[in-house]
LUMFI-962805 format. One record per residue (C-alpha): x, y, z. Coordinates in steps of 0.1 Angstrom, whole numbers, plus 5000, padded with zeros to 4 digits. Example, Ala and Ser with C-alpha at 12.3 -4.5 7.8 and 13.67 -1.06 7.14 Angstrom:
BEGIN
512349555078/513749895071/
***
This chain:
BEGIN
716610497830/714810307858/711110277848/708110087860/706309877835/702309847840/700309587823/696709607830/695109277824/691409397816/692609667790/691209947817/692410217839/689910367863/690610707881/688610987893/690611327894/690911497927/688211707936/685911587909/682611377915/682510987899/679411117879/681411367861/683111077841/686411257844/689411057844/693011137852/695011027824/697910947825/698210797860/699311087881/702911077898/701011147931/698910837925/701710607915/703710687945/700710677968/699910317956/703510217963/703210328001/700110168005/701609847990/704409878016/702309908048/700009618033/702109368016/705909418020/708309238043/708509458071/711709228082/713409308051/712209698043/711609938070/709610308070/712810468066/713710268036/710410378023/710510748029/714110728011/712410547981/709710777978/712011097983/714210977955/711210887931/709411247942/712611437932/711911467895/708911427872/708511097853/708211037816/705410807801/705210567775/701310537769/699210287748/696810417725/693510467745/690110597746/687910747771/685010527774/682310467801/679410267815/676110387831/674110177856/671810227883/672510177920/670309857931/667309877953/666509927980/668910197981/668210487960/668510397925/671110667915/672510667879/676210627881/678710687855/682010477854/684710637832/687810497824/690710457798/690410137774/693410017755/695009697743/695509487774/698809357755/700409727753/702209797786/702210167801/705810277810/706810517837/710310617839/712410867859/715411007837/717911097863/716910867890/719410687908/718710447935/721010227955/720809887960/718609847987/716310137973/716209917939/715409597957/712609777975/711409937946/711209577927/709709437960/706909667959/706209647921/705709267921/703009317950/701209607935/697609477929/696009767913/696610147905/693910387905/690510227915/690209887925/688709787888/692209897875/694209557880/697609587873/700909377871/704109577877/707609527872/710909707875/712809777842/715309977824/714010197795/715810397770/712910657771/713010677731/709310577726/708410807757/705210997743/704011197775/706811447788/707011697816/706812067802/709012367815/707412717818/704312587802/705712507772/709412427772/710012037767/712111907796/714211657776/714611867742/715112217751/712212317725/709212547728/707312357702/704112167708/702711887684/699111937674/698811537680/699511607718/697411767745/698411947774/697311827807/697911897842/699011627866/699111627905/703011557911/704511557943/706611827959/710611727957/711411677995/713312027996/710512187983/708111988007/710212128039/710012468026/706212458018/705612308050/707412548073/705712838053/702012658057/702412608095/703812938102/701013098082/698212878098/699912988132/699813358125/696013318110/694713128145/696513378170/695013678152/691613478148/691413448190/689713758209/692513988226/690613908263/691413538258/695313588252/696113248239/699213078248/701412878222/700312568240/696712658232/697312748197/699312418191/696412218205/694012408184/695912308151/696411938159/694211848131/696012058106/699511948119/698311598111/697811668076/701611798074/703811548088/707411608087/708611308062/707511388026/706411008023/704111048054/702311358037/701711188008/700010898024/697311118043/693911008036/692011238014/689111258038/691211418065/692611658040/689311778027/688311768067/690912038073/689812218042/692512148018/691512247983/694712057970/696811837988/699712028003/702411797995/701911827958/701912087930/700312077896/702811957869/702412047831/702611767806/702411717771/700711397761/698811197735/695011287738/692611037745/690410957716/686710867711/687210587684/688810277692/692010207674/693009867685/691509537696/687909597701/685509377724/683209177701/679909237702/676909037689/673809227674/671808947663/670808627682/671008407653/674408487651/675408367685/679008337693/680908047702/683908177722/684208377753/687808497762/688408587798/691608767813/692708597845/694508787870/696108787905/699608677920/700608387919/698908297888/697807957884/700307707867/699707517834/699807187855/696707327873/694807347841/692007097852/691207247885/690907607871/688607457843/686307327869/686307597890/685507817863/682407597854/681307607890/681507997888/679407987857/676807757868/676407957902/675408267882/672208077870/672007897905/670607537917/666907397919/666207117943/664306837929/663506477943/665906557973/668906627946/670406947936/669907037899/671607327879/669407587865/672107647838/671107557801/673007257787/675407437768/676907557802/675807267825/676606957802/673306827814/670106757799/666606867809/666306507825/669706567845/671806327829/675006407809/674406527774/675606227750/674106317713/675206657711/678706597694/680406787722/678507077712/678107217750/680907437767/684707347768/686107547798/690007597786/692607787807/695107907780/699108017788/699108227756/702808397762/704508057772/705708147807/704307847825/701208047841/697908067829/696608427823/693508357802/690508127800/688608017767/685007907770/684007767736/680807597725/680107497689/676407567698/677007897705/676008127736/672708307732/672208647752/671108507786/674108277787/676508587776/674808817803/675508547830/679208467818/679808857818/678808847855/682008627865/684508857880/686608597903/687508267909/688808097941/690107777951/691307647983/694507517995/693707167990/695606857984/695006717950/695306367960/693106397991/689606237988/687506438012/688206767994/688406958028/689907308024/693007358043/693507718060/694207918030/692308017998/694008147966/691708407946/692108557910/690108827893/688508767860/687508977835/685608937800/687709017770/685008957747/682508757725/683108587691/684408327670/687708147670/689008337641/688308667661/690808577686/693308387668/696008647663/696308687703/695408327714/697508017702/694907777712/692307917685/694907917658/694907707624/697307437616/697407067602/700006957633/698806997668/700906897699/699906837736/699407147760/698006887787/698206497789/695706307768/693906057787/691905767772/688405787775/687605437771/689105117784/692104957767/691204637753/693704397735/692504557700/691604877713/694805057722/695605427730/696005487690/692805327681/690605517707/692305837694/691305747658/687805687670/687406017685/688806177654/686406017632/683306107657/684506447659/684306487622/688006587619/690206507587/692006177587/695706157602/698406227576/700605987596/700405787626/699905967658/703406037680/703505957719/705906197733/707506127765/707406477779/707006847769/708707177777/707407447801/709007747809/712407577803/711507277821/710906917811/707406807824/705706477821/702006377826/702406287863/703406657868/699706757860/696606737878/694606467860/691706387884/688406527885/686906637918/683506487914/682906197931/682205857917/683305917879/684905627862/688205707846/689905467824/693005637821/695205767852/698305827838/698205997803/700406067776/701606387753/700706317716/701506507683/698906467654/699306587618/696106587599/695906557559/694506917563/694407217584/691807257610/691007527633/691107527671/690407477699/691307087701/690906887730/690306527730/690006227753/688906207791/688006537807/688806717772/685706997784/688007067814/691407137796/692906787793/694006647761/694306997749/696507067720/698007357702/698807427667/702407387653/703707597623/
***
């Protein structure tokens, strides 16, 4: 069957049900069919290529999707919430923010068993899916793709006559499932009938409401019903797109183009069954790793690791702010974040205990979808609080070889969500960079940290770094690799961004190389060596 696969990078789904106040902490789960279609309609009007897909094409696609109730494959989830007060000087009201929390690696699938789309409709569906930025509230970041699904692992299905399973023809109801009522669109035929009936009913009501002396004309009644008729457009797609405020202004208790469909679905649990966000309860056991999810389209490429690392550090520094001293701007951030000591000079004697900013391509698709911040010195409560406040990264459309660093016309922005704090072993199962092995291979080019001399070649510099880091000896000489493969493409160091944006830095090596290291014993990641290693250059991954 044709299905929509939804991945939520932050592992959260926020959606307040129709007619409910946000402070009730209620959650519309599963994502309602109505909400999905409204998201596709909004995406068409805001992001679609109008030269390729018309409003008529959208109307036909929506009518095809509305013709039947979808099935779901839902991830294991809990009903969670946060509480916070509105900031002064506004009224400091206590706000409840409810959401479903689940493993971000476990996709949610919505499928239409009998759906048949022609080629244009299928292309339109795919066109809208890849442009969908969120579903529900704006915090529910989503990445959507159209797939073929056999429906075998569906765990939420529509019920017939309240209890009858739509696909199995049985009246049984599993005790592990919960009956929920979801808002679903009427079919095109049902909407046409309902619209005709509602308009005639409202016309009769208003005619009898006028006094006998006034003797209203049909034109006067139609003018009086103008706002009402605006909530009942002729096409179903237009009716589903009517703003909620307009519906409520006319007095609709429920949207007129929808009905309530009874579903059998897994109950939202109150105990976490998947990956939980790591928490630190004692100041003396400060975590050394903060892992973030990076979302947005298009995602940055692995070749832009250095640029993303630099703006990630700037975003963290901005949370602490700057101060002016002797005419120079200095960061207020502690050394573990800024890399600078109290004297304003770069830290040299901390044995690289300050933060490494390491963008990561965990699924090997050639695009960065995580950022790891690692500091062997650990992050105290203030650092954790500031890091948790980073919600976006943005970068100007700049030429990497342009010395003036002047932003051009466009900017690219990505959303960022903290996945959790912990130690490398807490994330090793999900993050290749934090794994353990004796053999390691380059992910980004290794650049020499010192100038080359007659008896101080790249192998000598690498050996010196290994000793200074306290790493085990190499079991065999380091290998120099000509290239690495990223998403089926051969990439050389020249394909990577290799130059820091900060002016005045001495860079001994501008070319770089890929290396393979084999130690005498296993070590744990992350492992980054050489020039700009704190910004993702010289990054290596374990090899089994």
